[in-house]
TIRO-2110 file (N, C-alpha, C; in Angstrom, 1 decimal):
// TIRO-2110
187.9, -97.3, 216.3, N, 1, A
188.7, -96.4, 217.0, CA, 1, A
188.5, -97.0, 218.6, C, 1, A
189.5, -97.0, 219.4, N, 2, A
189.4, -97.7, 220.6, CA, 2, A
188.5, -97.0, 221.7, C, 2, A
188.2, -97.5, 222.8, N, 3, A
187.4, -97.0, 223.7, CA, 3, A
188.1, -95.8, 224.4, C, 3, A
187.1, -94.7, 224.8, N, 4, A
187.6, -93.8, 225.6, CA, 4, A
188.4, -93.9, 226.9, C, 4, A
189.7, -92.6, 227.3, N, 5, A
190.3, -93.3, 228.2, CA, 5, A
189.0, -93.3, 229.8, C, 5, A
188.1, -92.2, 229.7, N, 6, A
187.2, -92.0, 230.1, CA, 6, A
186.4, -93.5, 231.1, C, 6, A
186.0, -94.1, 229.8, N, 7, A
185.2, -95.5, 230.1, CA, 7, A
186.0, -96.4, 230.5, C, 7, A
187.9, -96.3, 230.9, N, 8, A
188.8, -97.1, 231.2, CA, 8, A
189.4, -97.1, 232.6, C, 8, A
188.3, -96.2, 233.0, N, 9, A
189.0, -95.7, 234.5, CA, 9, A
189.2, -96.9, 235.4, C, 9, A
188.3, -97.8, 235.4, N, 10, A
188.5, -98.9, 236.6, CA, 10, A
189.8, -99.9, 236.0, C, 10, A
189.4, -100.1, 235.0, N, 11, A
191.1, -101.0, 234.4, CA, 11, A
192.0, -100.2, 234.6, C, 11, A
192.3, -98.9, 234.2, N, 12, A
193.2, -98.1, 234.8, CA, 12, A
193.9, -98.2, 236.4, C, 12, A
192.9, -98.1, 237.0, N, 13, A
192.9, -98.1, 238.2, CA, 13, A
193.6, -99.7, 238.6, C, 13, A
193.2, -100.6, 238.2, N, 14, A
193.5, -101.9, 238.3, CA, 14, A
195.0, -102.4, 238.2, C, 14, A
195.3, -101.5, 236.7, N, 15, A
196.7, -101.7, 236.1, CA, 15, A
197.6, -101.2, 237.4, C, 15, A
197.1, -99.8, 237.5, N, 16, A
198.2, -98.9, 238.6, CA, 16, A
198.3, -100.1, 239.6, C, 16, A
197.5, -100.6, 240.2, N, 17, A
197.4, -101.0, 241.4, CA, 17, A
198.3, -102.2, 241.3, C, 17, A
198.2, -103.0, 240.3, N, 18, A
199.0, -104.3, 239.9, CA, 18, A
200.5, -104.2, 239.4, C, 18, A
200.9, -102.9, 238.7, N, 19, A
202.2, -102.7, 238.1, CA, 19, A
203.1, -101.5, 238.8, C, 19, A
202.0, -100.6, 239.9, N, 20, A
202.9, -99.4, 240.5, CA, 20, A
203.2, -98.4, 239.7, C, 20, A
202.7, -98.4, 238.6, N, 21, A
202.5, -97.0, 237.5, CA, 21, A
201.2, -96.0, 238.3, C, 21, A
201.5, -94.6, 238.1, N, 22, A
200.6, -94.0, 238.7, CA, 22, A
199.3, -93.8, 237.4, C, 22, A
198.5, -93.3, 237.9, N, 23, A
197.2, -93.3, 236.6, CA, 23, A
197.5, -92.6, 235.7, C, 23, A
198.2, -91.4, 236.0, N, 24, A
198.5, -90.5, 235.0, CA, 24, A
199.4, -91.2, 233.8, C, 24, A
200.6, -92.2, 234.3, N, 25, A
201.5, -92.7, 233.5, CA, 25, A
200.6, -94.1, 232.7, C, 25, A
199.8, -94.6, 233.4, N, 26, A
199.0, -95.5, 232.6, CA, 26, A
197.8, -94.7, 231.5, C, 26, A
197.9, -93.8, 231.8, N, 27, A
197.3, -92.9, 230.7, CA, 27, A
197.9, -92.6, 229.4, C, 27, A
199.1, -92.4, 229.9, N, 28, A
200.1, -91.9, 228.9, CA, 28, A
200.4, -93.0, 228.0, C, 28, A
200.6, -94.3, 228.9, N, 29, A
201.1, -95.6, 228.1, CA, 29, A
199.9, -96.0, 227.2, C, 29, A
198.7, -95.6, 227.7, N, 30, A
197.7, -96.0, 226.6, CA, 30, A
197.5, -95.0, 225.5, C, 30, A
198.1, -93.7, 225.7, N, 31, A
198.1, -93.0, 224.2, CA, 31, A
199.0, -93.7, 223.3, C, 31, A
200.4, -93.9, 224.1, N, 32, A
201.3, -94.9, 223.3, CA, 32, A
200.8, -95.8, 222.6, C, 32, A
200.3, -96.5, 223.2, N, 33, A
199.8, -97.8, 222.6, CA, 33, A
198.8, -97.7, 221.6, C, 33, A
197.6, -96.7, 221.7, N, 34, A
196.7, -96.5, 220.7, CA, 34, A
197.5, -95.7, 219.2, C, 34, A
198.4, -95.0, 219.8, N, 35, A
199.4, -94.4, 218.6, CA, 35, A
200.5, -95.6, 217.9, C, 35, A
200.8, -96.4, 218.6, N, 36, A
201.2, -97.4, 217.9, CA, 36, A
200.7, -98.6, 217.1, C, 36, A
199.1, -98.8, 217.7, N, 37, A
198.8, -100.0, 217.0, CA, 37, A
197.7, -99.2, 216.0, C, 37, A
197.5, -97.8, 216.0, N, 38, A
197.0, -97.0, 215.3, CA, 38, A
195.2, -97.2, 215.7, C, 38, A
195.3, -97.1, 216.8, N, 39, A
193.7, -97.0, 217.4, CA, 39, A
193.0, -98.3, 217.2, C, 39, A
193.9, -99.7, 217.0, N, 40, A
193.6, -101.1, 217.3, CA, 40, A
193.9, -101.3, 218.4, C, 40, A
192.8, -102.4, 219.1, N, 41, A
192.5, -102.6, 220.5, CA, 41, A
193.9, -103.6, 220.9, C, 41, A
194.6, -104.2, 220.0, N, 42, A
195.9, -105.3, 220.0, CA, 42, A
197.1, -104.9, 219.2, C, 42, A
198.3, -105.3, 219.8, N, 43, A
199.5, -104.8, 219.4, CA, 43, A
200.1, -106.1, 218.9, C, 43, A
200.9, -105.8, 217.9, N, 44, A
201.6, -106.8, 217.2, CA, 44, A
203.3, -106.5, 216.9, C, 44, A
204.1, -107.4, 216.4, N, 45, A
205.4, -107.6, 216.4, CA, 45, A
205.5, -106.1, 215.6, C, 45, A
205.1, -106.0, 214.4, N, 46, A
205.4, -104.7, 213.5, CA, 46, A
205.4, -103.4, 214.1, C, 46, A
204.4, -103.3, 214.7, N, 47, A
204.0, -102.1, 215.4, CA, 47, A
205.2, -101.8, 216.0, C, 47, A
205.9, -102.7, 217.1, N, 48, A
207.1, -102.2, 217.7, CA, 48, A
208.6, -101.9, 217.0, C, 48, A
208.3, -103.1, 215.6, N, 49, A
209.5, -102.8, 215.0, CA, 49, A
209.7, -101.3, 214.3, C, 49, A
208.5, -100.6, 214.0, N, 50, A
208.4, -99.4, 213.4, CA, 50, A
208.8, -98.2, 214.4, C, 50, A
209.4, -98.6, 215.6, N, 51, A
209.3, -97.5, 216.7, CA, 51, A
210.8, -97.0, 217.0, C, 51, A
211.2, -95.7, 216.0, N, 52, A
212.5, -95.1, 216.4, CA, 52, A
213.4, -95.0, 217.6, C, 52, A
212.4, -95.2, 218.5, N, 53, A
213.2, -95.4, 219.9, CA, 53, A
214.3, -96.9, 220.2, C, 53, A
213.7, -98.0, 219.1, N, 54, A
214.3, -99.0, 219.5, CA, 54, A
215.2, -99.4, 218.1, C, 54, A
215.2, -98.3, 217.4, N, 55, A
215.9, -98.6, 216.1, CA, 55, A
217.5, -99.0, 216.1, C, 55, A
217.9, -98.3, 216.9, N, 56, A
219.5, -98.6, 217.3, CA, 56, A
219.9, -99.1, 218.3, C, 56, A
218.9, -100.0, 219.3, N, 57, A
219.0, -100.8, 220.2, CA, 57, A
219.6, -102.2, 219.8, C, 57, A
221.0, -102.7, 220.4, N, 58, A
221.5, -103.9, 219.9, CA, 58, A
221.0, -105.2, 220.1, C, 58, A
219.8, -105.4, 221.3, N, 59, A
219.1, -106.3, 221.6, CA, 59, A
217.4, -106.1, 221.3, C, 59, A
217.3, -105.1, 220.3, N, 60, A
216.1, -105.0, 219.6, CA, 60, A
215.0, -106.2, 219.6, C, 60, A
215.6, -107.1, 219.3, N, 61, A
214.8, -108.3, 218.5, CA, 61, A
214.0, -108.8, 220.1, C, 61, A
215.3, -109.0, 220.8, N, 62, A
215.1, -109.8, 222.2, CA, 62, A
213.6, -109.1, 223.2, C, 62, A
214.0, -107.4, 223.0, N, 63, A
213.2, -106.4, 223.6, CA, 63, A
211.4, -106.6, 223.1, C, 63, A
212.0, -106.8, 221.7, N, 64, A
210.3, -107.1, 221.0, CA, 64, A
209.6, -108.1, 221.5, C, 64, A
210.7, -109.3, 221.5, N, 65, A
210.0, -110.9, 221.8, CA, 65, A
209.3, -111.0, 222.9, C, 65, A
210.1, -109.8, 223.8, N, 66, A
209.5, -110.1, 225.3, CA, 66, A
208.2, -109.5, 225.7, C, 66, A
207.8, -108.8, 224.6, N, 67, A
206.4, -108.3, 225.1, CA, 67, A
205.5, -109.5, 224.5, C, 67, A
205.7, -110.3, 224.1, N, 68, A
204.8, -111.6, 223.3, CA, 68, A
205.0, -112.8, 224.2, C, 68, A
205.8, -112.9, 224.9, N, 69, A
206.6, -114.3, 225.7, CA, 69, A
205.6, -114.6, 227.0, C, 69, A
204.9, -115.6, 226.9, N, 70, A
203.7, -115.8, 227.8, CA, 70, A
204.4, -116.1, 229.2, C, 70, A
205.6, -116.2, 229.1, N, 71, A
206.4, -116.4, 230.7, CA, 71, A
206.6, -115.1, 231.3, C, 71, A
206.5, -113.8, 230.5, N, 72, A
206.6, -112.5, 230.9, CA, 72, A
205.3, -112.1, 231.3, C, 72, A
204.1, -112.8, 231.0, N, 73, A
202.6, -112.3, 231.2, CA, 73, A
201.8, -113.1, 232.5, C, 73, A
202.3, -113.8, 232.8, N, 74, A
201.8, -114.5, 234.2, CA, 74, A
201.1, -115.4, 233.9, C, 74, A
201.2, -116.0, 232.7, N, 75, A
200.5, -117.5, 232.0, CA, 75, A
201.2, -118.8, 232.3, C, 75, A
200.4, -119.6, 232.5, N, 76, A
201.0, -120.8, 233.0, CA, 76, A
201.4, -121.7, 231.8, C, 76, A
201.0, -121.4, 230.5, N, 77, A
201.7, -122.1, 229.4, CA, 77, A
202.8, -121.5, 228.9, C, 77, A
203.7, -122.2, 228.4, N, 78, A
204.8, -121.6, 227.4, CA, 78, A
204.6, -121.2, 226.6, C, 78, A
205.1, -120.3, 225.7, N, 79, A
204.9, -119.9, 224.4, CA, 79, A
205.1, -118.2, 224.0, C, 79, A
204.3, -117.9, 222.8, N, 80, A
204.8, -117.0, 222.4, CA, 80, A
203.1, -116.3, 221.5, C, 80, A
202.8, -115.0, 221.9, N, 81, A
201.5, -114.7, 221.4, CA, 81, A
201.8, -114.2, 220.3, C, 81, A
200.8, -114.2, 219.3, N, 82, A
201.1, -113.3, 217.9, CA, 82, A
200.6, -111.7, 218.5, C, 82, A
199.7, -111.6, 219.4, N, 83, A
199.4, -110.0, 219.3, CA, 83, A
198.9, -110.0, 221.1, C, 83, A
199.2, -108.8, 221.5, N, 84, A
198.9, -108.9, 222.9, CA, 84, A
197.9, -107.2, 223.2, C, 84, A
197.2, -107.5, 224.2, N, 85, A
196.3, -106.3, 224.5, CA, 85, A
197.2, -105.2, 225.5, C, 85, A
196.2, -104.2, 225.6, N, 86, A
196.9, -102.9, 226.4, CA, 86, A
197.4, -103.5, 227.7, C, 86, A
196.4, -104.4, 228.4, N, 87, A
196.6, -105.1, 229.9, CA, 87, A
198.4, -105.7, 229.6, C, 87, A
198.6, -106.3, 228.7, N, 88, A
199.9, -107.2, 228.7, CA, 88, A
201.0, -106.2, 228.2, C, 88, A
200.7, -105.2, 227.5, N, 89, A
201.8, -104.2, 227.2, CA, 89, A
202.2, -103.4, 228.4, C, 89, A
201.2, -103.4, 229.2, N, 90, A
201.5, -102.3, 230.2, CA, 90, A
202.4, -103.6, 231.7, C, 90, A
201.9, -104.8, 231.4, N, 91, A
202.5, -105.7, 232.3, CA, 91, A
204.3, -106.2, 232.2, C, 91, A
204.4, -106.0, 230.6, N, 92, A
205.9, -106.3, 230.5, CA, 92, A
206.5, -104.9, 230.6, C, 92, A
206.2, -103.5, 230.3, N, 93, A
206.8, -102.2, 230.9, CA, 93, A
207.2, -102.3, 232.3, C, 93, A
206.2, -102.8, 233.2, N, 94, A
206.3, -103.0, 234.4, CA, 94, A
207.7, -103.2, 234.8, C, 94, A
208.0, -104.2, 234.3, N, 95, A
209.4, -104.7, 234.6, CA, 95, A
210.8, -103.9, 234.4, C, 95, A
210.7, -102.4, 233.6, N, 96, A
211.7, -101.8, 233.6, CA, 96, A
211.3, -100.7, 234.5, C, 96, A
210.1, -100.5, 235.1, N, 97, A
209.8, -99.4, 236.2, CA, 97, A
211.0, -99.6, 237.1, C, 97, A
211.5, -98.7, 237.8, N, 98, A
212.5, -98.6, 238.7, CA, 98, A
211.3, -98.6, 240.2, C, 98, A
212.1, -99.5, 241.2, N, 99, A
211.4, -99.5, 242.4, CA, 99, A
211.1, -97.8, 243.2, C, 99, A
210.1, -98.0, 244.0, N, 100, A
210.1, -96.8, 245.0, CA, 100, A
211.3, -96.5, 245.8, C, 100, A
211.7, -95.5, 246.3, N, 101, A
212.6, -95.5, 247.2, CA, 101, A
212.3, -95.7, 248.3, C, 101, A
213.3, -96.1, 249.3, N, 102, A
212.8, -96.3, 250.7, CA, 102, A
212.1, -97.7, 250.9, C, 102, A
212.2, -98.8, 249.9, N, 103, A
211.4, -99.9, 250.2, CA, 103, A
212.2, -101.0, 251.0, C, 103, A
211.3, -101.8, 251.9, N, 104, A
211.9, -103.0, 252.6, CA, 104, A
212.6, -104.0, 251.9, C, 104, A
213.9, -104.3, 252.8, N, 105, A
214.9, -104.9, 252.0, CA, 105, A
214.4, -106.3, 251.2, C, 105, A
213.3, -106.7, 252.1, N, 106, A
212.8, -108.1, 251.4, CA, 106, A
211.9, -108.0, 249.8, C, 106, A
211.2, -106.7, 250.2, N, 107, A
210.6, -106.1, 248.8, CA, 107, A
211.5, -106.0, 247.9, C, 107, A
212.9, -105.1, 248.3, N, 108, A
213.8, -105.0, 247.1, CA, 108, A
214.0, -106.3, 246.3, C, 108, A
214.3, -107.4, 247.3, N, 109, A
215.0, -108.5, 246.4, CA, 109, A
213.9, -109.6, 245.8, C, 109, A
212.9, -109.1, 245.9, N, 110, A
211.7, -109.8, 245.2, CA, 110, A
211.6, -109.2, 243.9, C, 110, A
211.8, -107.7, 244.2, N, 111, A
211.5, -106.9, 242.7, CA, 111, A
213.0, -107.4, 241.8, C, 111, A
213.9, -107.3, 242.4, N, 112, A
215.2, -107.6, 242.1, CA, 112, A
215.2, -108.9, 240.9, C, 112, A
214.6, -110.0, 241.8, N, 113, A
214.5, -111.2, 241.3, CA, 113, A
213.5, -111.5, 240.0, C, 113, A
212.4, -110.7, 240.0, N, 114, A
211.6, -110.6, 239.3, CA, 114, A
212.0, -110.3, 237.8, C, 114, A
212.9, -109.1, 237.9, N, 115, A
213.8, -108.4, 236.8, CA, 115, A
214.6, -109.1, 236.4, C, 115, A
215.4, -110.1, 237.3, N, 116, A
216.3, -111.2, 236.6, CA, 116, A
215.8, -112.1, 235.9, C, 116, A
214.4, -112.5, 236.3, N, 117, A
213.7, -113.8, 235.8, CA, 117, A
213.5, -113.1, 234.3, C, 117, A
212.7, -111.6, 234.4, N, 118, A
212.8, -111.1, 233.0, CA, 118, A
213.7, -111.3, 232.0, C, 118, A
215.1, -110.9, 232.4, N, 119, A
216.0, -110.6, 231.5, CA, 119, A
216.6, -112.3, 231.3, C, 119, A
216.4, -113.3, 232.1, N, 120, A
216.8, -114.4, 231.9, CA, 120, A
215.8, -115.2, 230.4, C, 120, A
214.6, -114.9, 230.5, N, 121, A
213.8, -115.2, 229.4, CA, 121, A
214.0, -114.3, 228.5, C, 121, A
214.3, -113.5, 228.3, N, 122, A
214.9, -112.7, 227.3, CA, 122, A
215.9, -112.9, 226.2, C, 122, A
216.9, -113.8, 227.3, N, 123, A
218.0, -114.3, 226.8, CA, 123, A
217.9, -115.8, 226.4, C, 123, A
217.1, -116.6, 227.2, N, 124, A
216.6, -118.1, 227.0, CA, 124, A
215.7, -117.9, 225.9, C, 124, A
215.8, -117.8, 224.7, N, 125, A
215.5, -117.4, 223.4, CA, 125, A
214.5, -119.0, 223.1, C, 125, A
215.2, -120.3, 223.5, N, 126, A
214.4, -121.4, 223.1, CA, 126, A
213.5, -121.8, 224.1, C, 126, A
213.3, -120.9, 225.2, N, 127, A
212.6, -121.5, 226.3, CA, 127, A
212.6, -122.8, 227.0, C, 127, A
213.9, -123.2, 227.6, N, 128, A
214.6, -124.4, 228.0, CA, 128, A
214.7, -124.1, 229.3, C, 128, A
214.8, -123.1, 229.9, N, 129, A
215.6, -122.9, 231.2, CA, 129, A
216.8, -122.9, 231.2, C, 129, A
217.6, -122.8, 230.3, N, 130, A
218.8, -122.7, 230.2, CA, 130, A
219.5, -121.6, 229.1, C, 130, A
220.3, -120.4, 229.6, N, 131, A
220.9, -119.9, 228.7, CA, 131, A
222.2, -120.5, 227.8, C, 131, A
221.8, -121.1, 226.8, N, 132, A
222.8, -121.6, 226.1, CA, 132, A
224.3, -121.0, 225.9, C, 132, A
225.1, -121.7, 225.3, N, 133, A
226.3, -121.1, 224.6, CA, 133, A
226.0, -120.1, 223.6, C, 133, A
225.1, -120.8, 222.7, N, 134, A
224.7, -120.1, 221.2, CA, 134, A
223.9, -118.7, 221.7, C, 134, A
223.1, -119.1, 222.8, N, 135, A
222.3, -117.8, 223.1, CA, 135, A
223.2, -117.0, 223.6, C, 135, A
223.9, -116.8, 224.8, N, 136, A
224.7, -116.2, 225.6, CA, 136, A
225.8, -115.5, 224.3, C, 136, A
226.4, -116.3, 223.5, N, 137, A
226.8, -115.3, 222.6, CA, 137, A
226.4, -114.5, 221.7, C, 137, A
225.3, -115.2, 221.5, N, 138, A
224.4, -114.2, 220.4, CA, 138, A
224.1, -112.7, 221.0, C, 138, A
223.8, -113.0, 222.4, N, 139, A
223.6, -111.4, 222.8, CA, 139, A
224.8, -110.6, 223.1, C, 139, A
225.7, -111.2, 223.5, N, 140, A
227.3, -110.3, 223.7, CA, 140, A
227.7, -109.7, 222.3, C, 140, A
227.4, -110.7, 221.4, N, 141, A
228.1, -110.4, 220.0, CA, 141, A
227.1, -109.0, 219.2, C, 141, A
226.2, -109.1, 219.8, N, 142, A
224.9, -108.1, 219.2, CA, 142, A
225.6, -106.6, 219.7, C, 142, A
225.5, -106.9, 221.2, N, 143, A
225.8, -105.6, 222.0, CA, 143, A
227.1, -105.1, 221.4, C, 143, A
228.0, -106.1, 221.4, N, 144, A
229.6, -105.6, 220.9, CA, 144, A
230.0, -104.8, 219.5, C, 144, A
229.2, -105.8, 218.9, N, 145, A
229.0, -105.4, 217.3, CA, 145, A
228.2, -104.2, 216.8, C, 145, A
227.6, -103.6, 217.8, N, 146, A
227.0, -102.3, 217.5, CA, 146, A
227.8, -101.4, 217.8, C, 146, A
228.9, -101.6, 218.5, N, 147, A
230.0, -100.4, 218.5, CA, 147, A
231.0, -100.4, 217.3, C, 147, A
231.2, -99.1, 217.0, N, 148, A
231.8, -99.0, 215.6, CA, 148, A
233.2, -99.6, 215.3, C, 148, A
233.8, -99.4, 216.4, N, 149, A
235.3, -99.8, 216.7, CA, 149, A
235.4, -101.3, 216.9, C, 149, A
234.4, -101.8, 217.3, N, 150, A
234.8, -103.6, 217.3, CA, 150, A
234.2, -104.1, 215.9, C, 150, A
234.9, -105.0, 215.6, N, 151, A
234.5, -105.7, 214.2, CA, 151, A
233.7, -107.1, 214.6, C, 151, A
233.4, -107.7, 214.2, N, 152, A
232.4, -108.8, 213.8, CA, 152, A
233.1, -110.0, 214.5, C, 152, A
234.5, -110.1, 214.2, N, 153, A
235.2, -111.3, 214.5, CA, 153, A
235.7, -111.2, 216.0, C, 153, A
236.1, -109.7, 216.3, N, 154, A
236.6, -109.5, 217.5, CA, 154, A
235.5, -109.6, 218.3, C, 154, A
234.2, -109.3, 218.0, N, 155, A
232.9, -109.4, 219.0, CA, 155, A
233.0, -110.9, 219.3, C, 155, A
233.0, -111.9, 218.3, N, 156, A
232.9, -113.1, 218.6, CA, 156, A
234.0, -113.5, 219.4, C, 156, A
235.2, -113.0, 219.5, N, 157, A
236.2, -113.7, 220.3, CA, 157, A
236.0, -113.1, 221.9, C, 157, A
235.5, -112.0, 221.9, N, 158, A
235.2, -111.5, 223.3, CA, 158, A
234.0, -112.4, 223.8, C, 158, A
232.9, -112.8, 222.9, N, 159, A
232.0, -113.3, 223.6, CA, 159, A
232.3, -114.9, 224.1, C, 159, A
233.3, -115.6, 223.0, N, 160, A
233.9, -116.7, 223.8, CA, 160, A
234.5, -116.7, 225.0, C, 160, A
235.1, -115.5, 225.1, N, 161, A
235.9, -115.5, 226.3, CA, 161, A
235.0, -115.1, 227.8, C, 161, A
234.0, -114.1, 227.2, N, 162, A
232.9, -114.1, 228.2, CA, 162, A
232.2, -115.3, 228.6, C, 162, A
231.9, -116.3, 227.7, N, 163, A
231.1, -117.4, 228.2, CA, 163, A
232.2, -118.4, 229.0, C, 163, A
233.4, -118.4, 228.7, N, 164, A
234.2, -119.1, 229.9, CA, 164, A
234.4, -118.8, 230.8, C, 164, A
234.3, -117.2, 231.2, N, 165, A
234.6, -116.6, 232.4, CA, 165, A
233.5, -117.0, 233.1, C, 165, A
232.2, -116.7, 232.7, N, 166, A
231.0, -117.1, 233.5, CA, 166, A
231.0, -118.5, 233.6, C, 166, A
231.6, -119.6, 232.7, N, 167, A
231.5, -121.3, 233.0, CA, 167, A
232.3, -121.4, 234.3, C, 167, A
233.4, -120.9, 234.0, N, 168, A
234.3, -121.0, 235.4, CA, 168, A
233.7, -120.4, 236.8, C, 168, A
232.8, -119.3, 236.7, N, 169, A
232.6, -118.8, 238.1, CA, 169, A
231.2, -119.7, 238.4, C, 169, A
230.4, -120.0, 237.4, N, 170, A
229.4, -120.8, 237.8, CA, 170, A
229.5, -122.7, 238.2, C, 170, A
230.5, -123.2, 237.2, N, 171, A
230.6, -124.6, 237.4, CA, 171, A
232.2, -125.0, 237.5, C, 171, A
233.1, -124.0, 238.0, N, 172, A
234.5, -124.5, 238.2, CA, 172, A
235.3, -124.4, 237.0, C, 172, A
236.6, -124.8, 237.0, N, 173, A
237.1, -125.0, 235.8, CA, 173, A
237.0, -126.0, 235.1, C, 173, A
237.1, -126.1, 234.0, N, 174, A
236.5, -126.9, 232.7, CA, 174, A
237.7, -127.1, 232.0, C, 174, A
237.9, -128.5, 232.0, N, 175, A
238.9, -129.2, 230.7, CA, 175, A
238.5, -128.7, 229.2, C, 175, A
239.5, -128.6, 228.3, N, 176, A
239.1, -128.4, 226.7, CA, 176, A
238.0, -129.3, 226.3, C, 176, A
237.9, -130.4, 226.8, N, 177, A
237.2, -131.4, 226.1, CA, 177, A
235.6, -131.5, 226.5, C, 177, A
235.7, -130.9, 227.9, N, 178, A
234.5, -130.9, 228.4, CA, 178, A
233.1, -130.1, 228.1, C, 178, A
231.8, -130.2, 228.0, N, 179, A
230.8, -129.7, 227.5, CA, 179, A
229.8, -128.9, 228.3, C, 179, A
229.9, -127.4, 228.0, N, 180, A
229.1, -126.6, 229.0, CA, 180, A
227.6, -126.6, 228.4, C, 180, A
226.8, -126.8, 229.3, N, 181, A
225.5, -126.8, 228.7, CA, 181, A
224.9, -125.4, 228.8, C, 181, A
225.2, -124.7, 229.7, N, 182, A
224.9, -123.3, 230.0, CA, 182, A
224.4, -122.7, 231.2, C, 182, A
223.9, -121.8, 231.6, N, 183, A
223.6, -121.1, 232.7, CA, 183, A
222.1, -121.5, 233.1, C, 183, A
221.9, -121.9, 234.4, N, 184, A
220.6, -121.8, 235.0, CA, 184, A
220.1, -120.5, 235.5, C, 184, A
218.8, -120.5, 235.9, N, 185, A
218.4, -119.2, 236.4, CA, 185, A
219.0, -118.9, 237.8, C, 185, A
219.6, -119.9, 238.7, N, 186, A
220.0, -120.1, 239.9, CA, 186, A
221.3, -119.9, 239.5, C, 186, A
222.0, -120.0, 238.6, N, 187, A
223.4, -119.3, 238.3, CA, 187, A
223.3, -117.9, 237.6, C, 187, A
222.4, -117.4, 236.9, N, 188, A
222.2, -116.6, 236.5, CA, 188, A
222.0, -115.3, 237.4, C, 188, A
221.5, -115.7, 238.4, N, 189, A
221.3, -114.7, 239.5, CA, 189, A
222.3, -114.6, 240.4, C, 189, A
223.3, -115.7, 240.5, N, 190, A
224.5, -115.7, 241.1, CA, 190, A
225.7, -114.7, 240.5, C, 190, A
225.6, -114.8, 239.3, N, 191, A
226.4, -114.2, 238.2, CA, 191, A
226.1, -112.5, 238.9, C, 191, A
224.7, -112.0, 238.5, N, 192, A
224.1, -110.7, 238.6, CA, 192, A
224.0, -110.3, 240.2, C, 192, A
224.8, -111.1, 241.2, N, 193, A
223.9, -110.7, 242.5, CA, 193, A
224.7, -109.6, 242.9, C, 193, A
225.6, -109.0, 242.6, N, 194, A
226.5, -107.8, 243.1, CA, 194, A
225.9, -106.3, 242.1, C, 194, A
225.0, -106.6, 241.1, N, 195, A
224.3, -105.7, 240.5, CA, 195, A
223.3, -105.2, 240.6, C, 195, A
222.8, -104.0, 240.9, N, 196, A
221.7, -103.3, 241.5, CA, 196, A
220.9, -103.0, 240.3, C, 196, A
220.6, -104.1, 239.6, N, 197, A
219.6, -104.3, 238.5, CA, 197, A
218.2, -103.8, 238.6, C, 197, A
217.7, -103.8, 239.7, N, 198, A
216.7, -103.2, 240.2, CA, 198, A
216.3, -102.1, 239.8, C, 198, A
217.7, -101.0, 239.9, N, 199, A
217.6, -99.5, 239.6, CA, 199, A
218.3, -99.4, 238.1, C, 199, A
218.9, -100.3, 238.0, N, 200, A
219.5, -100.0, 236.6, CA, 200, A
218.9, -100.2, 235.6, C, 200, A
217.8, -101.2, 235.5, N, 201, A
217.1, -101.6, 234.5, CA, 201, A
215.3, -100.7, 234.9, C, 201, A
215.5, -99.9, 233.6, N, 202, A
214.5, -98.9, 233.7, CA, 202, A
214.1, -98.5, 232.0, C, 202, A
212.9, -98.0, 231.9, N, 203, A
212.3, -97.7, 231.1, CA, 203, A
213.0, -96.3, 230.1, C, 203, A
214.3, -96.8, 229.5, N, 204, A
214.8, -96.1, 228.7, CA, 204, A
214.5, -95.2, 227.8, C, 204, A
213.7, -96.2, 226.9, N, 205, A
213.2, -95.9, 225.6, CA, 205, A
212.1, -94.6, 225.6, C, 205, A
211.3, -94.6, 227.0, N, 206, A
209.9, -93.8, 227.0, CA, 206, A
210.3, -93.1, 228.1, C, 206, A
209.7, -91.9, 227.9, N, 207, A
209.7, -90.6, 229.0, CA, 207, A
208.1, -91.0, 229.6, C, 207, A
207.9, -91.5, 230.7, N, 208, A
206.5, -91.6, 231.0, CA, 208, A
205.9, -90.5, 231.4, C, 208, A
206.7, -89.4, 232.0, N, 209, A
206.3, -88.2, 232.7, CA, 209, A
205.6, -87.4, 231.6, C, 209, A
206.5, -87.4, 230.9, N, 210, A
205.9, -86.5, 229.3, CA, 210, A
205.7, -86.9, 228.3, C, 210, A
205.4, -88.4, 228.0, N, 211, A
205.0, -89.0, 226.8, CA, 211, A
203.5, -88.4, 226.4, C, 211, A
203.5, -88.6, 225.3, N, 212, A
201.9, -87.6, 225.0, CA, 212, A
201.7, -88.3, 223.5, C, 212, A
200.6, -88.5, 223.0, N, 213, A
200.1, -89.5, 222.1, CA, 213, A
200.3, -88.8, 220.9, C, 213, A
201.0, -89.6, 219.8, N, 214, A
202.1, -89.2, 218.7, CA, 214, A
203.3, -89.0, 218.9, C, 214, A
203.7, -89.2, 220.0, N, 215, A
205.1, -88.7, 220.3, CA, 215, A
206.4, -90.1, 220.0, C, 215, A
END
């Protein structure tokens, strides 16, 4: 059985200070964490794979892997962990938390950059600093093929067209024989510069205000 919440007050306060979640939200997240792990102190991929909230999400695999990607956990060494603790669990969820209203422009830009870096890491599955053609196409195909009215072949055709459009916007018009390596983080930020990702990217699969243990 995990440690009681009353014994974790200093840890909860520290997490609240670092992530911007309230103490009550941290407590609710801890309830969910212990429920998912069946009162173990560490979370593994299979715990998240069993979540009904993520069952129909077209990028379910990328979301799950994001929790174990050391790039998202502030660790210097790149790689993936086999299991994480509650602190790491909350650290990743904080990327989905919408910013507080009426924040300074400089802070808003910093939050947006952090969220974009998180999304970039999620798509850069081979961890080489570039979203390759295959990585980008795979994500687009997964998103499109989840729609019942769009077939797999159609999804592939659309993803090809989308990649060429991205390429033309980031490196200019290419000839048919030219090789496009992929999108860097700087280009990724440029592509999404007009999208308010800091407000649109939120925790849509957990209601932090009403979540209770076992839900």
